[in-house]
KOLLO-771769 format. One record per atom (N, C-alpha, C): residue in three letters; x negated, y, z negated. Coordinates in steps of 0.2 Angstrom, whole numbers, padded with zeros to 4 digits, always signed. Atoms other than C-alpha are relative to their C-alpha. Layout:
BEGIN
ALAXYZ/...
END
This chain:
BEGIN
MET+0003+0007+0004/MET+0127+0037+0003/MET+0005-0003+0000/PRO-0006+0003+0001/PRO+0139+0023+0004/PRO+0004-0001-0007/ALA-0003+0000+0007/ALA+0151+0020-0011/ALA-0004-0004-0005/GLU+0003+0005+0004/GLU+0144+0004-0017/GLU-0008+0003-0002/GLN+0007-0003+0002/GLN+0126+0012-0016/GLN+0000+0005-0006/ARG-0001-0004+0005/ARG+0132+0026-0027/ARG+0003-0002-0006/ARG-0002+0004+0004/ARG+0140+0014-0038/ARG-0007-0002-0005/GLN+0006+0002+0003/GLN+0123+0005-0041/GLN-0005+0006-0003/LEU+0004-0004+0002/LEU+0114+0020-0042/LEU+0003+0004-0008/GLY-0003-0001+0006/GLY+0125+0026-0057/GLY+0000-0005-0006/ALA+0003+0006+0004/ALA+0124+0010-0066/ALA-0006+0000-0002/PHE+0007+0000+0003/PHE+0106+0010-0066/PHE-0003+0006-0003/ILE+0003-0006+0003/ILE+0102+0027-0072/ILE+0006+0000-0008/ARG-0004+0001+0008/ARG+0116+0024-0087/ARG-0003-0005-0004/THR+0003+0006+0003/THR+0108+0008-0090/THR-0007+0003-0004/HIS+0006-0003+0001/HIS+0091+0017-0091/HIS+0001+0006-0007/ARG-0001-0006+0006/ARG+0098+0030-0102/ARG+0003-0003-0008/ALA-0002+0003+0006/ALA+0106+0019-0115/ALA-0006-0004-0003/ARG+0007+0004+0004/ARG+0088+0011-0118/ARG-0004+0005-0003/LEU+0005-0005+0002/LEU+0078+0027-0120/LEU+0002+0002-0007/THR-0002-0002+0006/THR+0078+0031-0138/THR-0003+0007+0000/THR+0001-0007+0001/THR+0076+0049-0145/THR-0006+0002-0001/GLN+0006+0001+0001/GLN+0059+0047-0151/GLN-0004+0001+0007/ALA+0004+0001-0007/ALA+0053+0042-0133/ALA+0002+0007+0003/ALA+0000-0006-0005/ALA+0062+0057-0126/ALA-0002+0005-0003/GLY+0004-0006+0005/GLY+0054+0069-0139/GLY+0005+0005-0003/LEU-0005-0004+0003/LEU+0070+0074-0147/LEU+0000-0002-0007/PRO+0000-0001+0008/PRO+0072+0078-0166/PRO+0002-0008-0003/VAL-0002+0007+0003/VAL+0073+0061-0176/VAL+0006-0001-0002/ASN-0006-0001+0003/ASN+0087+0067-0186/ASN+0007-0001+0004/HIS-0004+0002-0005/HIS+0098+0067-0171/HIS+0002-0008+0001/ALA-0001+0008+0000/ALA+0097+0048-0171/ALA+0005-0002-0005/SER-0003+0003+0004/SER+0107+0047-0187/SER+0008+0001+0001/ARG-0005-0002-0001/ARG+0123+0054-0181/ARG+0002-0003+0007/ARG-0002+0003-0006/ARG+0124+0043-0165/ARG+0004-0007-0002/ARG-0004+0005+0001/ARG+0138+0029-0164/ARG-0003-0005+0005/THR+0003+0006-0007/THR+0128+0020-0147/THR-0006+0001+0000/PRO+0007-0002-0001/PRO+0111+0018-0145/PRO-0002+0005+0007/GLY+0000-0005-0005/GLY+0102+0030-0132/GLY+0001+0006-0001/LEU-0002-0007+0000/LEU+0103+0046-0126/LEU+0007+0002+0002/ARG-0008-0003-0004/ARG+0119+0056-0122/ARG-0001+0003+0006/ARG+0002-0002-0006/ARG+0122+0062-0106/ARG-0003+0009+0000/GLU+0001-0008-0001/GLU+0121+0080-0110/GLU-0007+0001-0002/GLU+0008+0000+0001/GLU+0103+0077-0117/GLU-0005-0002+0006/VAL+0006+0002-0007/VAL+0096+0069-0101/VAL+0001+0006+0005/ALA+0000-0005-0004/ALA+0105+0083-0092/ALA-0004+0007-0001/GLN+0004-0006+0002/GLN+0096+0096-0103/GLN-0007-0001+0002/ILE+0006+0000-0001/ILE+0079+0088-0101/ILE-0002+0000+0008/CYS+0002-0002-0008/CYS+0082+0088-0081/CYS+0000+0005+0002/GLY+0000-0007-0002/GLY+0086+0105-0081/GLY+0007+0000+0005/VAL-0006+0000-0003/VAL+0104+0100-0074/VAL+0006+0001-0004/SER-0006+0001+0004/SER+0122+0102-0078/SER+0002-0006-0003/THR-0003+0007+0004/THR+0131+0088-0089/THR+0004-0002+0005/THR-0007+0001-0003/THR+0146+0089-0077/THR-0006-0004+0008/TRP+0003+0003-0007/TRP+0133+0086-0061/TRP-0004-0007-0002/TYR+0004+0008+0004/TYR+0123+0071-0072/TYR+0007-0004+0001/THR-0005+0004+0000/THR+0139+0065-0077/THR+0004-0003+0007/TRP-0001+0003-0007/TRP+0146+0063-0059/TRP-0004-0005+0003/MET+0004+0005-0003/MET+0131+0055-0054/MET+0001-0009-0003/GLU+0000+0007+0004/GLU+0132+0041-0067/GLU+0008-0004+0002/GLN-0005+0001-0001/GLN+0150+0040-0062/GLN+0001-0003+0008/GLY+0000+0003-0008/GLY+0146+0036-0043/GLY+0003+0004+0005/ARG-0003-0006-0005/ARG+0153+0052-0035/ARG-0004+0002+0005/ASP+0002-0001-0005/ASP+0149+0058-0019/ASP-0003+0008-0001/ILE+0004-0007+0000/ILE+0136+0073-0023/ILE-0005+0001+0003/SER+0007-0002-0003/SER+0122+0082-0017/SER-0007-0002-0005/ILE+0004+0003+0004/ILE+0106+0074-0024/ILE-0008+0001+0002/SER+0006+0000-0003/SER+0089+0082-0021/SER-0006-0003-0002/PRO+0006+0003+0001/PRO+0072+0074-0021/PRO-0003+0002-0007/SER+0004-0004+0006/SER+0065+0087-0035/SER+0005-0003-0007/ALA-0004+0001+0004/ALA+0080+0082-0046/ALA+0000-0007-0001/LEU+0002+0006+0001/LEU+0078+0064-0045/LEU-0007-0002-0004/ALA+0006+0002+0002/ALA+0060+0065-0048/ALA+0000+0002-0008/ARG+0000-0003+0007/ARG+0063+0076-0065/ARG+0006-0006-0004/LEU-0004+0005+0003/LEU+0077+0062-0069/LEU-0004-0007-0002/ALA+0005+0007+0002/ALA+0063+0047-0068/ALA-0004+0002-0004/ASP+0003-0001+0005/ASP+0053+0057-0078/ASP+0002-0001-0007/ALA-0004+0000+0006/ALA+0066+0060-0091/ALA+0001-0006-0004/LEU-0002+0007+0003/LEU+0071+0041-0092/LEU-0006-0004-0001/HIS+0005+0003+0001/HIS+0054+0036-0092/HIS-0001-0007+0004/LEU+0000+0006-0004/LEU+0055+0025-0078/LEU-0007-0003+0002/SER+0007+0003-0002/SER+0040+0013-0073/SER+0000+0003+0007/GLU+0001-0001-0007/GLU+0033+0014-0055/GLU+0005-0003+0003/ALA-0005+0005-0005/ALA+0044+0000-0048/ALA+0006+0004-0002/GLU-0007-0003+0002/GLU+0059+0008-0057/GLU+0001+0005+0003/ARG-0002-0005-0002/ARG+0056+0024-0051/ARG+0000+0000+0008/ALA-0001+0002-0008/ALA+0054+0018-0032/ALA+0007-0003+0000/TYR-0006+0003-0001/TYR+0070+0008-0034/TYR+0005+0007+0000/LEU-0006-0005+0001/LEU+0079+0024-0040/LEU+0000+0003+0007/PHE+0000-0004-0008/PHE+0073+0034-0023/PHE+0003-0004+0004/GLU-0003+0005-0005/GLU+0078+0018-0013/GLU+0008+0000+0000/LEU-0007+0001+0001/LEU+0095+0017-0020/LEU+0003+0008+0003/ALA-0002-0006-0001/ALA+0097+0037-0018/ALA-0001+0002+0007/ARG+0002-0002-0009/ARG+0090+0036+0001/ARG-0003+0007+0000/LYS+0003-0006+0000/LYS+0078+0050-0004/LYS-0008-0002-0001/ARG+0009+0000+0001/ARG+0058+0052-0003/ARG-0003+0003-0006/ASP+0002-0002+0007/ASP+0050+0053-0019/ASP-0007+0006+0002/PRO+0004-0004+0000/PRO+0039+0069-0019/PRO-0006-0001-0003/ALA+0007+0001+0002/ALA+0025+0061-0029/ALA-0002-0006+0003/ALA+0003+0006-0004/ALA+0024+0046-0018/ALA-0007+0000+0002/PRO+0007+0000-0003/PRO+0009+0051-0008/PRO-0006+0000-0006/ALA+0006+0000+0005/ALA-0002+0056-0024/ALA-0001-0007-0004/ALA-0001+0006+0005/ALA+0004+0040-0033/ALA-0004-0006+0006/LYS+0003+0007-0005/LYS+0000+0029-0015/LYS-0007+0002-0001/ALA+0010-0002-0002/ALA-0019+0038-0015/ALA-0002-0004-0006/LYS+0003+0004+0007/LYS-0022+0033-0034/LYS+0000-0008+0001/ARG-0002+0008-0001/ARG-0015+0016-0031/ARG-0006-0003+0004/ALA+0004+0003-0005/ALA-0026+0013-0016/ALA-0006-0001-0002/ASP+0007-0001+0003/ASP-0042+0017-0026/ASP-0001-0005-0004/ALA+0001+0007+0005/ALA-0039+0002-0038/ALA+0001-0005+0003/VAL-0003+0007-0003/VAL-0040-0016-0033/VAL+0002-0004-0008/PRO-0003+0003+0006/PRO-0030-0025-0046/PRO-0003-0006-0001/SER+0004+0005+0001/SER-0040-0037-0056/SER+0003-0006+0001/GLY-0002+0005-0004/GLY-0029-0050-0050/GLY-0003-0004+0006/LEU+0004+0001-0007/LEU-0035-0049-0033/LEU-0006-0001+0002/ALA+0007+0001+0001/ALA-0052-0047-0037/ALA-0001-0006-0003/ALA+0001+0008+0003/ALA-0051-0063-0047/ALA+0001-0003+0004/ALA-0002+0005-0004/ALA-0044-0073-0033/ALA-0006+0001+0006/LEU+0004+0001-0004/LEU-0057-0067-0022/LEU-0006-0003-0001/GLU+0005+0004+0003/GLU-0070-0072-0033/GLU-0002-0008-0001/ALA-0002+0007+0001/ALA-0063-0089-0035/ALA+0001-0003+0007/MET-0001+0004-0006/MET-0062-0093-0017/MET-0007-0002+0002/THR+0006+0003-0002/THR-0076-0103-0009/THR-0002+0000+0009/VAL+0002-0002-0006/VAL-0075-0096+0008/VAL+0001+0008+0000/PRO-0001-0007-0001/PRO-0078-0079+0014/PRO+0008+0003+0000/ALA-0007-0003+0001/ALA-0064-0067+0009/ALA-0001+0006+0000/TYR+0002-0008+0004/TYR-0062-0048+0007/TYR+0006+0003+0002/LEU-0005-0005+0000/LEU-0049-0035+0005/LEU+0001+0005+0004/LEU+0000-0005-0003/LEU-0044-0022+0017/LEU+0006+0005-0001/ASP-0005-0004+0001/ASP-0034-0007+0014/ASP+0003+0003+0005/ARG-0004-0002-0005/ARG-0022+0002+0025/ARG-0004+0004+0007/LEU+0004-0001-0005/LEU-0036+0010+0036/LEU-0006-0005+0001/TRP+0005+0005-0001/TRP-0046-0007+0036/TRP-0007+0003-0003/ARG+0006-0002+0004/ARG-0058+0000+0023/ARG-0001-0006-0005/ALA+0001+0005+0004/ALA-0066-0015+0014/ALA+0000+0003-0007/LYS-0001-0002+0006/LYS-0061-0012-0004/LYS-0003-0006-0005/ALA+0005+0006+0005/ALA-0068-0030-0012/ALA-0001-0006+0005/TRP+0003+0007-0004/TRP-0076-0046-0006/TRP-0003-0003-0005/ASN+0005+0005+0003/ASN-0084-0061-0011/ASN-0007-0002+0001/ALA+0007+0000-0002/ALA-0102-0066-0012/ALA+0000-0005+0008/GLN+0000+0004-0007/GLN-0098-0077+0004/GLN+0001+0005+0005/ALA+0000-0005-0004/ALA-0092-0063+0013/ALA-0006+0006+0001/ALA+0005-0005+0001/ALA-0106-0051+0007/ALA-0006-0005+0005/ARG+0006+0004-0003/ARG-0118-0065+0015/ARG+0003+0001+0008/LEU-0001+0002-0007/LEU-0110-0067+0031/LEU+0002+0006+0002/PHE+0001-0008-0002/PHE-0107-0048+0033/PHE-0004+0005-0002/SER+0003-0004+0006/SER-0120-0042+0026/SER-0004+0007+0005/GLY+0000-0005-0005/GLY-0122-0029+0042/GLY+0004+0004-0002/TRP-0005-0003+0002/TRP-0106-0023+0037/TRP+0001+0002-0008/LEU-0001-0002+0008/LEU-0103-0025+0018/LEU-0006+0003-0003/GLY+0006-0002+0003/GLY-0121-0023+0014/GLY-0003+0007+0002/GLY+0002-0007-0002/GLY-0122-0005+0022/GLY+0004+0005-0004/GLU-0003-0005+0004/GLU-0114+0011+0017/GLU+0007+0002+0004/GLU-0007-0002-0003/GLU-0099+0011+0029/GLU+0006-0006+0000/PRO-0006+0005+0001/PRO-0083+0000+0022/PRO+0004+0001+0006/CYS-0006+0001-0004/CYS-0072+0003+0036/CYS-0001-0004+0007/LEU+0000+0004-0006/LEU-0071-0011+0049/LEU+0000+0002+0007/LEU+0000-0003-0008/LEU-0066-0001+0064/LEU-0007+0004+0001/ARG+0005-0006-0001/ARG-0082+0011+0061/ARG-0006-0005+0002/TYR+0006+0007+0001/TYR-0094-0005+0058/TYR+0001-0002+0008/VAL-0001+0002-0007/VAL-0086-0013+0075/VAL-0002+0006+0006/PHE+0001-0003-0006/PHE-0089+0001+0087/PHE-0005+0006-0001/LEU+0005-0004+0002/LEU-0102+0011+0079/LEU-0006-0003-0002/ASP+0006+0003+0003/ASP-0115-0001+0072/ASP-0002-0003+0006/LYS+0004+0005-0005/LYS-0127-0008+0085/LYS+0000-0007-0001/GLY+0001+0007+0002/GLY-0129-0023+0076/GLY+0006-0004+0000/ALA-0006+0004-0001/ALA-0110-0028+0078/ALA+0000-0004+0007/ARG-0001+0004-0006/ARG-0112-0032+0096/ARG-0004-0007+0001/SER+0005+0005+0000/SER-0126-0044+0093/SER+0005-0007-0005/PHE-0003+0004+0005/PHE-0116-0052+0079/PHE+0007-0004+0001/ILE-0007+0003-0001/ILE-0098-0053+0085/ILE+0000-0004+0008/CYS-0001+0004-0006/CYS-0096-0067+0098/CYS+0006+0003+0005/ASP-0005-0002-0005/ASP-0087-0061+0115/ASP+0002+0008-0003/PHE-0002-0005+0002/PHE-0088-0044+0108/PHE+0005+0006+0002/GLU-0006-0005-0002/GLU-0078-0033+0119/GLU+0008-0003-0001/ASP-0006+0003+0000/ASP-0064-0045+0119/ASP+0003+0000-0007/ARG-0002+0001+0006/ARG-0064-0046+0100/ARG+0001+0009-0002/ALA-0001-0007+0001/ALA-0066-0027+0099/ALA+0007+0004+0002/ARG-0006-0001-0003/ARG-0050-0025+0111/ARG+0005-0002-0005/ARG-0005+0003+0004/ARG-0040-0037+0101/ARG+0001+0003-0008/LEU+0001-0002+0008/LEU-0046-0030+0083/LEU+0004+0008+0001/LEU-0003-0007-0001/LEU-0040-0012+0090/LEU+0008-0001+0001/ALA-0005+0001+0000/ALA-0025-0018+0096/ALA+0005-0003-0006/GLU-0004+0003+0006/GLU-0020-0027+0079/GLU-0001+0006-0006/PHE+0001-0005+0003/PHE-0026-0010+0071/PHE+0007+0003+0001/ARG-0005-0003-0003/ARG-0012-0001+0082/ARG+0006-0001-0003/ALA-0005+0002+0003/ALA+0002-0012+0077/ALA+0000+0000-0007/ASP+0001+0000+0007/ASP-0003-0012+0059/ASP+0003+0008-0003/THR-0001-0007+0001/THR-0002+0007+0058/THR+0004+0003+0002/ALA-0004-0003-0002/ALA+0012+0010+0067/ALA+0004+0006-0003/GLU-0004-0004+0003/GLU+0023+0017+0054/GLU-0003+0006-0004/ALA+0004-0006+0003/ALA+0009+0028+0048/ALA-0003+0005+0006/ALA+0003-0002-0006/ALA+0007+0036+0065/ALA-0002+0009-0001/GLU+0003-0005+0002/GLU+0006+0053+0057/GLU-0004+0002-0008/ASP+0005+0001+0006/ASP-0005+0048+0043/ASP-0006+0006+0001/ALA+0007-0006-0002/ALA-0019+0064+0042/ALA-0006-0005+0000/GLU+0009+0003+0001/GLU-0034+0051+0036/GLU+0002-0006+0008/MET+0001+0006-0006/MET-0028+0037+0050/MET-0001+0005+0008/LEU+0002-0003-0004/LEU-0028+0052+0063/LEU-0007+0003+0001/GLU+0008-0003+0000/GLU-0044+0058+0058/GLU-0004-0006+0002/LEU+0005+0007+0000/LEU-0052+0040+0058/LEU+0000+0000+0008/VAL-0001+0001-0008/VAL-0046+0039+0077/VAL-0002+0005+0003/GLU+0002-0007-0003/GLU-0050+0056+0082/GLU-0008-0001+0000/GLY+0006+0000+0000/GLY-0067+0054+0075/GLY-0003-0006+0004/LEU+0002+0005-0003/LEU-0070+0037+0083/LEU+0001+0000+0008/ARG+0000-0001-0007/ARG-0064+0041+0100/ARG-0005+0006+0002/LEU+0004-0006-0003/LEU-0077+0057+0100/LEU-0007-0005-0001/GLU+0006+0004+0002/GLU-0091+0044+0093/GLU+0000-0007+0004/SER-0001+0006-0003/SER-0087+0029+0103/SER+0004+0001+0008/PRO-0003-0001-0007/PRO-0083+0030+0123/PRO+0004-0008+0000/LEU-0004+0008-0001/LEU-0078+0010+0121/LEU+0007+0000-0005/PHE-0007-0001+0004/PHE-0065+0015+0106/PHE+0005+0004+0004/ALA-0005-0004-0005/ALA-0058+0028+0117/ALA+0003-0002+0005/ARG-0002+0004-0005/ARG-0056+0018+0131/ARG+0006-0005-0001/LEU-0006+0005+0003/LEU-0047+0004+0122/LEU+0005+0004-0002/TRP-0006-0001+0004/TRP-0037+0015+0112/TRP+0005+0004+0005/ASP-0004-0003-0006/ASP-0031+0023+0128/ASP+0005-0006+0003/ASP-0004+0005-0001/ASP-0024+0006+0132/ASP+0006-0001-0003/HIS-0007+0002+0003/HIS-0011+0006+0121/HIS+0001-0007+0000/ALA+0000+0007+0003/ALA-0013-0013+0117/ALA+0003+0000-0006/VAL-0002+0002+0006/VAL-0003-0020+0104/VAL+0001-0008-0002/LEU+0000+0006+0003/LEU-0005-0036+0094/LEU+0001+0000-0007/GLY-0002+0001+0007/GLY+0001-0045+0079/GLY-0007-0003-0004/ARG+0006+0002+0002/ARG-0013-0049+0067/ARG+0001-0008-0001/GLU-0003+0009-0001/GLU-0012-0069+0072/GLU-0005-0005-0004/GLY+0005+0005+0002/GLY-0029-0075+0064/GLY-0003-0004+0008/GLY+0002+0003-0005/GLY-0037-0088+0074/GLY-0007-0001+0000/MET+0007+0000-0001/MET-0055-0093+0079/MET-0003+0006+0000/ARG+0005-0007-0001/ARG-0068-0081+0076/ARG-0007-0003-0001/MET+0008+0003+0000/MET-0088-0084+0079/MET-0005+0007+0000/PHE+0006-0005+0002/PHE-0102-0074+0073/PHE-0007-0004+0001/GLU+0006+0002+0000/GLU-0120-0076+0078/GLU-0004+0004-0006/HIS+0003-0002+0006/HIS-0128-0075+0060/HIS-0007+0001+0001/PRO+0007-0001+0000/PRO-0146-0068+0059/PRO-0004-0007-0003/GLU+0004+0006+0003/GLU-0151-0083+0048/GLU+0003-0006+0001/ASP-0003+0006+0001/ASP-0139-0096+0049/ASP+0004-0002+0007/GLY-0001+0002-0007/GLY-0136-0096+0068/GLY+0008+0000+0002/LEU-0007-0001-0003/LEU-0119-0098+0077/LEU+0006-0004-0006/LEU-0006+0003+0005/LEU-0103-0099+0065/LEU+0006+0001+0001/ARG-0007+0000-0003/ARG-0086-0104+0068/ARG+0005+0002-0007/TYR-0004-0001+0006/TYR-0072-0099+0056/TYR+0008+0000+0002/GLU-0007-0001-0003/GLU-0052-0099+0057/GLU+0002+0004-0005/GLN-0002-0007+0004/GLN-0046-0082+0051/GLN+0007-0001-0003/VAL-0007-0002+0003/VAL-0031-0081+0040/VAL+0000+0005-0003/THR-0002-0008+0002/THR-0023-0065+0036/THR+0006+0000-0005/LEU-0007+0000+0004/LEU-0011-0063+0021/LEU+0001+0008-0003/VAL-0002-0007+0001/VAL-0002-0047+0015/VAL+0002-0002-0010/PRO-0001+0003+0008/PRO-0003-0048-0006/PRO+0006+0005-0002/ALA-0007-0002+0002/ALA+0014-0044-0013/ALA-0001+0006-0005/ILE+0001-0005+0005/ILE+0006-0032-0026/ILE-0003+0006+0003/ARG+0002-0007-0002/ARG-0003-0022-0012/ARG+0002-0001+0007/PRO-0004+0000-0006/PRO+0008-0022+0003/PRO-0002+0004+0006/ASP+0005-0003-0006/ASP-0003-0010+0013/ASP-0007-0002+0000/HIS+0006+0003-0001/HIS-0017-0020+0011/HIS+0001-0007+0004/LYS-0001+0005-0003/LYS-0023-0035+0019/LYS-0007-0006-0004/LEU+0005+0005+0003/LEU-0032-0051+0011/LEU-0002-0006+0008/VAL+0002+0004-0006/VAL-0042-0060+0024/VAL-0006-0006+0000/MET+0004+0007+0002/MET-0050-0078+0023/MET-0002-0002+0006/LEU+0003+0003-0006/LEU-0062-0086+0035/LEU-0002-0007-0003/LEU+0001+0007+0001/LEU-0061-0105+0034/LEU-0003-0003+0004/PRO+0005+0004-0006/PRO-0074-0117+0041/PRO+0005-0002+0007/GLY-0003+0001-0007/GLY-0070-0120+0059/GLY-0002-0006+0003/LEU+0002+0006-0002/LEU-0069-0135+0068/LEU-0002+0000+0008/ASP+0002+0000-0007/ASP-0080-0138+0085/ASP+0006-0002+0004/ARG-0006+0003-0004/ARG-0066-0138+0099/ARG-0004-0002+0006/GLU+0002+0003-0006/GLU-0070-0150+0113/GLU+0003+0005+0005/
END
């Protein structure tokens, strides 16, 4: 770890140690009466974390020492770090948080109230996709437009497109759109190539859809650029939209997709 990064790490944990009260740390209250400065002592944090006071002191001093992910996790718990602070701690130390997969999975199950409210406030069809392109939330306009997808039991966009027979008549230029959609998904999940859920999804679709298997083996890659989307709605007829996709700062592994009314192109 570079010296400057070690210095920042030491300053970070030192600051949070000074902010933590004895009561919050679960220490006897009478300890506080003998303190000259606020916060916990180094030896107290070391004891809570199950490490030596010398090792913890060297860490605060920014010395070049070996730091294990498990020790960092105990330190994050001892200092009562928030989710963002804990992530910052592990980034500074260039270590992977052993609790990250479980925390990530837990966050993925909940849609932040702000995002849900934003969807409801939109007057155009809009929906939220998670990292595997499963619909997590949508507004009434999207529910009407995508009744075959969002009104069914299959929230995954890829499974709807490649396995639902209704998708072929609903999506205009179906095979071209399916090809582009899959190329965008491949690009979007490149960093999660070893993700067990993603691999299970892909393998399942390869077995169930010959078209998916053929297009997946093409290894095409495209950025999620948006653009014109056309649908043959069973009640409203031919519909044209301009797709805009955003990445919410609060959920960087999600996609917020909006469909703006499209203009006829001569």
